[in-house]
N, C-alpha and C positions, 0 to 999 in steps of 0.2 A: 641514624634512627635506631632505637631499641624497640624490639617487638616484645609484647608480653607472650607468655606461653600460649594463651588462647589464640591471639591473632596469628602467631607463627604457625600453630597447628592448623588453623584455617587455611593458611597459604600453602602448606606443604603436604597435608594429609597425615593421618596417623601412622601409616606404614613408613613414611619417611622418618618418623621419630622412633621407630623401633618398637611400636606397639605390637602386642601379641595377636596372632591370628588363630582361629580354631582349625585344627587339623581334621582329617577324615574321621578319626576315632573320637572326636570331641575334646581331645586333650590340647593344651596350649602348645604351640610350636613357634619357632622364630618367625618373625614377619618376613614376607618376601621383600627383599631389598628394593627400595624405590628405583624406578627406572631413571637412571641418571640422565640429565639433559644431554642431548646431542651436542657436539662441538658447535661453538657459535658460528653463525653464517650471516652474511649480509642479505637477509631474506625480505627486506622491505617492510618488515613488521616491527612496530615499536616494542621495545623491551624495557623492563624496569631494572634499575641498578640502585641498590641500597646497601645498607650495612647495619649491624648492631655491634655490641661489644664482643661477639664471638667471631663473626666472619662477614664476608660479602654475602649479600642476598640478591641473586640475579634471577629475575622472573619468578620470585617467590621461593627460590631454592637456595639453601646454604651452599656456598661455593668457596673453596679455598683456592686462591690464585697461586699457582706454582709457576714462577716466571723466570725467564732467562733474559739477560741483557744482550741486545744485539744492536749495533750501530750501522744503519744502511750506508752511511758515508764512508765506512771502513771496508766496504766491498763494492768497488766501482764496476759491477757487472750485474744489472738488474735480474738477469735470468737466474743467477746463483742465489738471490734472496730466497727463492722458492726452495732451493736445496737445503739451505740452513734452516728455514722455518719448518719444513717437513721433518727434518731430523729432530728438531725440538719437540714437535708434536708426537712423533713416534716414541720418543724417550720419556714421555710422561708429562711434559710441560703442557699447560693449558693456556699460557700467557707469554707474551713477549713484551719487554720494556725497551723503549727506544728514546735516545736523545735525538734531537734535531738541532744541528749546528748552524747557527746564524751565519757564520763566516762562509760556510759551504754553499749557501744559497744567495748571498748578497755581495756582488762584486763592487757595488757603489751605492751611495745613499739613494733610497727610493727604488732600487733595482733588485728584484727578487726572481730567481730562476728555479723552477721546479720541473725541469725537463731532463730527458736523458738519464744519466746516472743519478740525477737529483730528483727523480720523479717520486715524490712522497706519496702521491695518490696511488701509484702502482704498488709501492711497498705495502700500504695499508690494505689495498684490495687483495694482495697476495696473502697477507696475514689472515684475512677473513676466509679466503679460499682454503687455507691450510688449517682452519678451525682453531685459531688462537685469539684470545682476548688481547687487547693492546693497552699498555700503560704508556701514556704519551707524555714526553718530557721535552718541551721546546725551549727551555731556557727562560729568559733571554741569555742567562749565563749557565754553562753546563760543566765547566772545568774539564773533566774527561781526558786530561793529558793531551789536549789539542791546543793549537795556536791561540793565544789570548783567551783560553777557556771558552772558545766558541764565538767570542766577539769578532766581528769583521775587522779587517785591517784598517778600513777607513774610519772606524769609530775611535781609533787611537788618536786621531787628530781633531776630534770635536771638543767643543767646550762642554762643561758640565761634568759632574762627578758621577761615574757609573755606579749602578747598584744602590742608588739613593733616589729620593723623590725630586732630584734636580729636574726642572722642566725641560731643559734641552735634551738631557738623556732620555727622559720619558717620551719625548716626541719621537725619537728614533725607535724606542722600544715599541711604542704603539703601532708604528708602521710595520715593524716585524711581526708583531702579534696579529695584526689585521691580516697579513698575508698568510701566515702559517695557520691561524685559527680558521680561516676560510676553508682550508683543506681538512683540518681536524673535525670541524662541524659536519662535514659531509660524511664522516666515517664514525659517528657516534653510534653506539649500540642502542641507545635510547631512541634513535631515529630509524634504526633498522637498515641503514645503508653501510654499516661497517661494524667493527667490533671494539672500538675504543670505549673503555669502561672507567678509566681513571686518568686524571690530567694533573701534572705537577706544576706548581707555582715556584719559580726560581730554583736554586740548587745550593744546599748546604749553606744557607744564608745565616751566619752566626755573629757577624761583627757589629751589626746595628740593631740588635734585638730590642734594646731599651730606648733607642733614640727616636725622636719624632721623624727624622729622615728615613729611618728604617721601617717604622710602623706605617708611615704614609706610603712608602714605596710598595710594601707588600699589599696594603689595602688597595692601592691603585691597580696592581696586577690582578687582584681578586675581582675587582669591579670590571676591569677591562675584559677579562676572559669571560665572565658571565655575560657582559654586553655583547660579546662576539657569538653568543649562542651556545656556549659550552655548558651543558646541563648535567654532565656526569659528576660524581664526587671529585672534589679537588683535594690536593695535599701538598705539603712541602716536606722535603727530606732533611730532617735535622742531622747535622754533622755530629753524630754520636748521640748518646742517650741523655740529652740535656733538658728536655721539656720545652724547647723553643717552638713557637708558632703552633701551639695547640689550638683546638677549637675555641673560639671566643677571642682570638688575638686581633681581630680586624675591627677597627672602629666603624667601618661601613656596615658591618653585620651581614646578614643574609646567608651565612654559611651553615645555619642550624640544620643538622641532619644531612648536610651535603659536603662536609669537609672533614678530612681525616688527619690524624697525626701519624707521621712516619719518621723513621730515623735510619741511619746508615751504620753498619758495623763492619770493621776490618780488623778483627783480632789477630794476634800473632799465632801462627800454627804451632809454635813451640809452647805456648801457654795452654791453659785450660779454658774451655768455653765459658763465657760469662752468662749469668742469668739476667735476662732482659725484663721479664714481666712477672708471671705468677710466682716465680721463685726468686725474684730479684730482691736486692737490698738497697736499691737506689732511692727509696722514698718517692718524693714527687717527681724525680727524674726517671722513674721506672717506665718501661715501655707501656705497661698497662695502667699504672697509676697516674701517669702524666695525662692520659686521656682515657678514662675508664669507660666511656660510652662508645668508643670506636674500636674496631678490631685491631689486634696486633699487626703491625705493618713494618716490615723491613724493606725499605725502598732499594737499598743496596746492601748486599752482604758478600764479603770477599770470597769469590770463587777462584781467586788467583791473586796476582799482584803485578804491577807494571815493573819493567826492568829498565834502569837508567843506562846511559852510555857507560861502557866499561864493565858492566855486570852487576854493580851494587850488591844487594843482599845475596844475589845468586852467584857471586864470585866469578863472574865471567862465563858461567855455564849456560846462561840463557834461560829460556822459558821452560825447558824440560826440567830444570831444577825447581822452578815454581810449581810445576805439576807434581814433582816428587814430594815436595814439602806440604802441598795441599792436595793430597791424594784422596782416594775413595774413603779410606778410614777417617781422614780429616772431615770429609763431607758428612759422613754418618754421625760423627761425634758432635760437630758443630750444628748441623742443620736439624738433627733430631732434638738437640737441646733447645734450639729456637722454637720448634714445634711444641715442645713441652711447656715453654714459657708463653704460649698463647699466640704465636705468630701465625696468622692465617693468610697474610699477603706477603709472600716471600720471594724476593727477586735476587737472583744470583748474578753478581757483577764480576767478571763477564762470563757468559756461557759460550759465546763466540766473540773473540776479540777482533780478529781480522787484521787489517793493515792500515797504518797511518801513512798513506801514500802521499806523494808530492810534498808540499810544504805544510801538511796538516799537523804534524806532531809539535807539541810544545817542546821547549829546549831540553827538558829533562829526559825525554825518551827518544829511542831510535825508531826506525821505520816499523819494525814488527810490533804489533799490539796483540800478539798471541795470548798474553796474560796468564799462561798456564791454565787456560780454560778447558772446559770439558770437550768442546769442539776446537781442535787446533786451527792454526792459521790457514792450513790447507783444507779446511772443512772436514778433517778426519775425526772419526769417532774414537775417543780415548776411554780408558778404563774408568775415568771419573764420571762417565755418564751412567754407569751401572747403578750406583746408589740414587742418583737423580731419577732414573727410570723407575726404580723400585718405590721410592717415596711418592713420586708423582702419580703412579698408577694406584697406589694405596689411597691417596687423598681423593682421587677421582671415583673410586669404586666402593669405598667404605665411608659412608656419610657420617658415621658416628664421630669421626675425627674433626669435623668442622664445628663442633660445639662441645667444648670441654671446660670443666672447672677443676681447680686444684682439689684433690682428694686427700684423705688422711695420710699423713706422712708414714712411710714404711721404709724398712731397711733390708738390705740383703744380708745373708749370713756372713759374707765376707765384706768388711767395711770398705775394701778397695773399690767396690762397685757402688757408684752413686745412683740412687733411684729417684726418678720423678714419677709421681702417681697422680693420675687424672681420671675424671669420670665424666661421662656424658649425662647431664641432668635429666634428659628426656628418656633415653633408651636404657640407661643403667650400665652401658658398656664401660669397662675400665681399660685404661691405657697405661703402660709402664714403659718409660724410657730408661734404659740401663746404660750407664757410661763408665768406662774404665779409663782413667787418666794415667795409669801406670804403664810401664814398658814391658809388662809380662801379661800373658793371657791369664784370665781368672775364671775359674768355675766355682759357682756358689749356689746356695739355696735361696729361694725367694718365695714368700707367701703371697699368692695372687688371689684376689677377691673375685667372686662370680655369684650368680644368682643362688647357687646352692650352698654358699658359704665361702670357704677358702681352701686352697690346695697348695701344698709345698712342692715346688718344682726345682729341678736342677737346671741352671742356665750357665752358658759360657759366653764371655765377652772378650774379644781379642784385645791385644795390647793397643792402647790409645785408640779405642774403637767404641762403638755404641750399637745398640739394637733396640727395636721397639717390639713389645709384646702387647697383646690385646686379649681381653676376655669379654664374652657376651656379645660379640658382633655377629651379624648374620652372615652365614656362609650358604648362600642360596636359600633353600627352604629349611635349612638346619641352622643351629646356633653353635658357635664355637665356645666351648666351655673355657678352654685355654689352649695355648700352644707355646712351646719354647722356640719356635721359629717365627720370624717376622712375617706378618701378612703382607702380601704384595698386591693382589687384585682378586676380584671375584666378578663373574659374569655368567650369563646364561647363553649357551650356544650348543648346537648339535644335539638338542634335546637332553642336555646335561646342565646341571649347575657345575661350574668350574671354579675352583679356588686354588690360588698359588701362594705358597708360603716359602720363605727363603732364608738364607743365612750363608755363612762361610762354608766352603767345602771341608768335610771332615767333622762337622758339628753333629753331635747326637741330639735328636729332637723327639719330643712327644707332643702329639696333637690330639686333644680330647674334644669329641663332638657329642652333643646332646642328642640322644635317640630315644624315642618312646618304646621301641622294641628292638630286638636284636637284628642288626642289618646283615646283609651278605657283603663280605669284603673280599675283593680280588686284587692282588698285587699284580698289575699288568706289566710293570717294568721297574727294574731296580730291586733293592732289598729293603723290606719293611715287614714288621709284624703287627698284629692287631689283637686286641682283647676287648670283650664287651662285658661291662659290669651291670647286670640287670638291676641291682639294688640302687645304684645312682643314675641309671639310664645313660651311661656314658661309654662311648667307644673310644678307645685309646689306640692311636697308630704311632708306632715307634720306628725310627729309622735314622740312619746316618746320611747327612747330605753329601751327595756326590753325583753330579750330572742331574738327570731328571728322573725322579721316582714317581710312578703313577699308581695311585690306589683308587679303585672304583668302589664306591659305597652305594649299595642298593637297598631300598626298603628302610626298615627301622623307623617307620612313621612318616616318611616322606615319599611321595609318588615319583619324584624326579630323581634320577641317579645323580650322585655327586662324584665328580672326578677331582680327586685331591692330588695336586702336583706339588711335590717337594723338590725345590730347585736350588742349586747353589748359584753363586754369582754368575758363573760362566753360562749356565743354562738360562738364567733370566735374561741375559744379554741377547738371547735369540728368541725371546717370547715377545710377540707384538700384538697389542690390542688395538683394534680400529673400529670405530663406531660407524654404522650405516643406518639409514632410515628404517631398515627392517630389523635392526638389532646388531649387537657387536659381533665382530669376527676376531678370533684368536689364531695367530699364525706362529709356527715354530720353524726355525731353521736358518733363514737367510740373514745376512749381515744387517739388513735394514728393510722394513716394510714402509713404503711411502704412502700408498693409497690402497683402498679396497672398495670395490663397487659391485653391487649385485644386479644382474640382468637376467631375468628368467631363472633358469636352473643353474646359472653360472656365477661364480665369484671371480672377478677380474682383479688381480693383484699386480702392483708395480713396486719394485724395490731394487735393492742392490745385493750383489754377492761379491765377496773377495776371494774366498776359497770355495771349492765345490761344497754344496750344502744340501741337506734334506729340505723338503717342503712338506709341512703338515698343516692342515687347516681345519679349525672348528668353526662352522658357519651356521647361520639360521637354517631352520628346517626347510627342506625342499631343494637345497643346493646339492648338485651331484657332479658338477663340472668345475674345473679350475683352469685359469690361464695365468701365466707369469710373464709380465712384460709383453703381453699380447700374443704369446705363444701357448698353445694348448699343452696341458700337463696331464699325462696319464697317471691316474691315482687308483688307490684301493682303499676300501673302508677298513678301519681298525676297531678293535674292542674299546678304544677310548672314545669312540663316536666321531672320530676325525676322518678326513680324507688325506691319505699320505701318498706322496709321489713315488712311483715305481723306480724312477731313476733320479739321481741327484742333479740339482741345478749346477750349471757350469760356473766355474770361478772366472776370475778376470784374466784375459790373455795378457801376454807380455807386451809391454809398451817400449818401443824403440825410440830413442831421442837422438837427433843428429849431433855431431860435433860442430862447434862454432868455428867456422873457417872463413876465408875470404874477407878478412878485416881490411878496412881502409882507414888511414890515419891522417889527421891534420891538426897542427898547432893553431891556437888562436891567441887571444888577448892582444889584438892590435891596439887596444886602448892604452897599452903601456908605452907605445912608441910616440916620440915627440911630434911627429908629423900627422898624427891621427886627427881627422876632422871631427871635432865635437861641437860644432857650431849649432847643431839642432838639439843639444842637451839643455836641460834646465839650468839656469843660473841659480846657485844656492846663495840667496841674498836675504832670506827672511831674518827678522830680528826678534821674533817671539814665537812661542810654541805652547801648545796645550799639554806637552809631554810632562811627566813627573821628573824628568831629568833636567837639571838647571842648564840654561843656555849660558855659555861663558860670556862674561862682561865684554862689551865692545867687539864681539865677534859674531859672525853669521850663524844661523841655525844650519847644522849639517845633517840633522836627523833625517833618515831616508823617508820615513812615513810622511813627514811634512811636505814632501814633494810628490806624494802619490805613489811611492814605491814601497809595497808592503810585504812582498814575498821573495825569498831567495836572495841571490847575489845582487850587490849594488856596486857600481863603479863611480869613482870620483877622479876628477882631473883639475889641476890648478896650474896655470901658466904664470910665471913671475920673472922678474928681472933681477939678476945678480945673486949668485949663490956664494959669493966671496965670503970666506970666514965661516960658512955653515958647517959645523962639526957633526951635527946630528939633527934628526927630526924626530919629534915625539908625537905619536899619533894615538890619541885617546879614542877608544871605541867601545861599543856595546853590541854583543851578539847573542848572549845566552850561552849556556854550556856548550863547549866544543866548537864554538865559532872561531874564525880566524881572519887575519888581515895579511895582505900581500902588498908590497909597495915597490915602485920603480921610480927612478929619477932619470929623465932623458933616456928611457928604455933600458937602463941598467938596473938589475935587481938590487934592492936595498935589503931585502930579507922578508921573512914570514914570521908572524907572531900568532900564537894560539891563545884563546881565552882559557884561563885556568878553571878547574872545576871548583865551585864554591864549597867551602867547608861549612860545618854545622853552625858556626857563629854568624854566618851571613844568612839572614832570615829570608831574603828574596834575592833572586838573581838580578833584579833590575835596580838594586840600590848601590851597585858598585861598578866601576869602569876600569877596564884594563888599559894599560898604556904600552905601546910598542915604541921603544927608543932605538932608532936605527941609525947607524953611522953613515955619514955622507962620504963617499970615496974622495980622496984628495984631488983626483983628476976632474971631479965635477964641481969643485969649489971655485968657480970662475964667474966673471961678469957675463953679461949677455942673457939671452932668453933661455929659460929652463921650464921643464914640465914635470910635475909630480903627479904620478898616477897611483891610485890606491883601489884595490879590490877587497871588499868586505863580504865574507860568507856569513850571512845571518842565520841563526838557528831559531828564528821566529820569536814571537812575543811571549812574555811571561804570562802565566795565568793570573787571575785576580781573585784567588780564593779568599783572601782577607778583606775584600771590598775596599782596597786602598788605591785603586786606579793603577795597580802595578802593570797592567797590560799596556799602559802608556809610557813605560820606560823606553828611552830612545833605542833605536837600532841603527847601526852604521857608525860613521865617525861622529865624535862629539866635540873634539877640539884638536888643533894642530899647532905646534910651536917648534921653532928652530932654536938650537943652541949655537951661539956665535954669529947669528944673523937674525934679521927680522924682516923678511921679504913681505911685500904686500900681495896676499894671495886672493885671487878671484876664482871661486870654485864653480865647477859644473858637475852635475850629477845625472846618472842614468841607471835605471833599474829595469824591471820587467816592462814589456810593452802592454798593449791593450789585452785584457784577460782573454784567454782562449774561450770562445763562445760555447764550445762543446765540452772541453775538459775542465773548464772552470777556472776561477781566479787563483787557486792554490797549486796549479800545475807548473807554471813557468816562473823562473827567476830572471835575472838580468845579464846572464852571460852573453857574449857576442853571438855564440852559436845558437842560443835560444832565441835571441832577437831576430836571427836571420834564418830560422827554420831548420837548422842542422839536425834537430832531434826528430824531425817529422818523416813519415813515410813519403817516398817519391822525391826526396831531395836529391839533386844530382851531385854525387860525390865522385864522378869519374876522374876528376883531376886530383883527388886525394892520393896519398902515397899508400901502396900496398903495405900491409903489416901482418905480423903474426903475434899470437899470444900463447904463452907468456911473452911479454915484450922483451926484446934484448935490452941490454944496458943502454939506456938513453942519456946517461949522464945525470946530473943533478939539476934539472931544469925547473925553475920556479915559474909556475903559471898553469895554463889550461891546455889540455890536449884532448881532442875528440877521436873516438873510434866508432866505426859503424860497420855493421854487417847485416846480412839477411839470412833467414833460415826458413825451411818449409817443414811443416808437420803433417802427418797423415794418420792421426790417431782415430781408431775405430769410432763410428758414430755412437755405438752402444757402450763406450768406455768413458768413464769420468776420470780423467787423469789430471792430477794437480801437479803442475810443473813449476819449478823454481829455478832461479839463476844463482849459481854458487861461485864465490870468489875464494881462491886459495893463494896465499903468498906468504913470504917472510914477514912476520909481524913487526920487524924493525923498520920496514919501509914506510915512509910518511906520505901517504896520499889518500885521497877520498874520491869516490865515484858517484856521480848522479846518474841514475839508470833510467833510460827511456825505452819503453816498449811500444812500438807503433804510435809514438808521440806522447804516450802517457808516462808521467813521471812516477816510477814505481819505488823510489826511495833513495836513500843515501848510505853508501858503504864507506866506513872509515877503517882502513886497513890496520892501523897501529892502535886502534882503540877497541873496536868490537863491542859486544860479542857477536853481533849478527854477521853471518857469512852467506846465508841463503835467503833469497828474496822471492816471495810468492808472486807468481805471474797469473792473475786470475783469468780463467777461461772467459772468453768474450772479448776482453782486451787482447788476450792471447788467442790467435787463430789456431785452433787445434787441428784444423784441416785447411791448410793454406799457408801463404807466405807471411812472414813477420819481419819487421825491421827493428833492430836493436842498436841503440846509440848510447855511448858512454862518454860522459863529460868528466875527465879526470883532472883533479886539482892536485898538483904536486908542490910541496913546500920548498923544494930546492935543497933540502938537507940530506936526502938520500936518493938513490936512483929512482926514476919515475916509474909508476906502475902502468897498467895493472899486470898481475900475474896470471895464473890460470883462471879462465872464465868458462863455465860449462853449464849446460842445462841439466837439471836434476829432477828425477821423479820423486816427488814428495809423498805421494800415495796414489793408488788407483783402485777403481771398483767397476764391475760390470753393472751398468744401470745408469744412475744419475738422472739429471733433468735435461730437457732440451735447452741448449744455450744459443741465444741469438748474439751475433757479433755486435760489440759495442762500437758505435760510430767513432772512427779514427781518421779524421780528415788529414790529408797530406799537405806537402809544401805546394805553394802556388807556382805554377810553371811560367 
């Protein structure tokens, strides 16, 4: 919906549009900035959610959505959802975007589980309690580097072509949407019971844009979601700037004013930021020109990148390399370019990546999904959050940025600085985004426009960096003529107007304020100079950024003092704005501010410290007392109008982690022995399949999914008569990248084969099959009864990004032939047992130990052999060996300690480990591939005060000594504070 100027003014009020107010002397002064809306809450009141070509309009106010992507399914500890969401809110985000993975919630057709770690209701309630809008993305297909792109394993065996209008597929989709939409509908902001404001249809759907099957499919989804009561605006995320699925794409209609065009962008950090909208050259494919009546919307923009097995782009260095190549300067350069191009709904994928635990990851990625994100896998705050914090606070407190048009082109004195010039058509404020794509810092002149004309200023932009400058914006009761520092936030607290401007340490800045008379200027902290020009009515404050410089401006035509805070990046990382019903609170000092609440004359603060820190608070009038994490803090008033602690807040105490000892060991794979009883296994005798992998002529289907085994390892056994003349056996199989196969004949190892990594000529992993050709020992080429046993480690199903049913590519054996013989094989197959009702379908595979509870707490391992790690040379055993131990933690209640499990060994040793903590499958370590060596153990699953059970299922390929090497607990990070963590249910073995 596009509002006229008249209707929008009626909705928001003249002050919101930057209109002039009359000061005490009768002269014009800057408008008091509008009272920004409090963070969204589920208050039971209906709200309006709309948009126009500039921005979202929520309850009649222009709102830029500054969003971070977080996947609840990648953090299997509901208590920690609050930790992550509070960190987003504290760092300037006002929105969270979430995928909902169908496979995570559906163990079988018609079965949908939203309990425990899958409690979607709880996540959405928590988001509302943390003051975040929600962008809801339930698929049905999500991609996201998860197994089958989020499709449940059972869908791989169904008829019908996925991601089309095939009625069989749509029948399953409708069941899923009915289940998930029932939850979403309860949390719509329009209903007042939650904060969901946007809902996504499908995901990067580009393959069937022009086909009837594609158009009908998307129209069906649109109609279904609306029929389910979802009344917030809908969108689809175009895979790139293609102009696909713009408003008007659906034959069913009904999307007028309630449907937005969105697209994804993952540019290379080594290149220059692309222009998406106002400054783009993409014609009809441009972000703004493709859909000129809807706000610029980046549904996903690269906040990092996923890392494949072996290291890929990051050369085995892991996600810290992703964080280095997409650092804070990358964020400023790319995200500010997006803002200049009209993007007002901006979602960073990922902001917290988390862990692809269990059998969740698609074959291309390993367990960690850290992504090089601003919050690391251990929920740690990284330097990448600094620019996100600065931009988010800017968008929240400077409303001029939510309505911008392209202004007259301008250039810097040095052509190495690219200039984007925009103007707010209502307030007349000007915005300049300055970008330096060179590898050298550049200082240049720039002519900036303001109400009084223009001024030439000197600006510095760091190497491959960017900054935003503004003129004509309100700074409390005053107006900013210009500043060479980037505005970060403004608010009113402690009977002061407070404005924060920021930049890199060491930058020289000039800030010019319009004043109708000469003000009194006091430099309270740091080094700065000031000069007032009565002719132009401008006060200029000059200084070099370093720490926090405080300048108090009193008088000059405004009754309320202005506290001008000039802060470098490090200082802004310790400034926290928190909104309360009585007004905003600004806090300086601690590593994190989680909440602020006013009760009488007290402000109650909760947050984290890492090192000893000051505490300083600017609060609404009448506040004279401060508590920090429920403890009173002795304070003194300061000339800045704040209350400052007399003593520093304590840092985090040391955290001691125990050594892992008392290991017990037991070999398994009895399935390899000829006398093993497999009579209760399924007979593999099917002759047809819905898989995209062809079934060999005149042979049975051996694909594991067709027999109901979708996750983890799968065993095959075939008994046959007469191996005379059998020279070798060829085992064709499919697993996805880094999968493997092990085979035995009559209990004798035939060898191990590993799936090769596909090269660039192979478009999908599901289109090719590896074949292991293993020699049959001469001693076994005999008549009589023989048993062939095969273990296949599957690396899950391919994603279906191309909408070609590639998730249906077979997993497991595909064909078996002998050279020199042709025995008649009757196959039996066994995989995972009934899905764990608490841990879900993606937790367990089909190893013997898993089927018999060896990974569970309380399993009796008294008869296992004592063992030590690193393990002594065990020879070159092919097969599976289990190790178990217990350990007790006693971490302080008031300490948030993120603990990992670290493996260290000679990289030439070929083995892999499946890690189980208290029965929860925390991922897979492959010693000779990497790059992951440390695995996050989320609190809640990990008992930080109590006993834990650790079980390791080790698969050794028989070519090198078996593992594992050193295994130890590692402190990934710690902080004093955190959130209260409830233990995650972890049922043990049946007695």
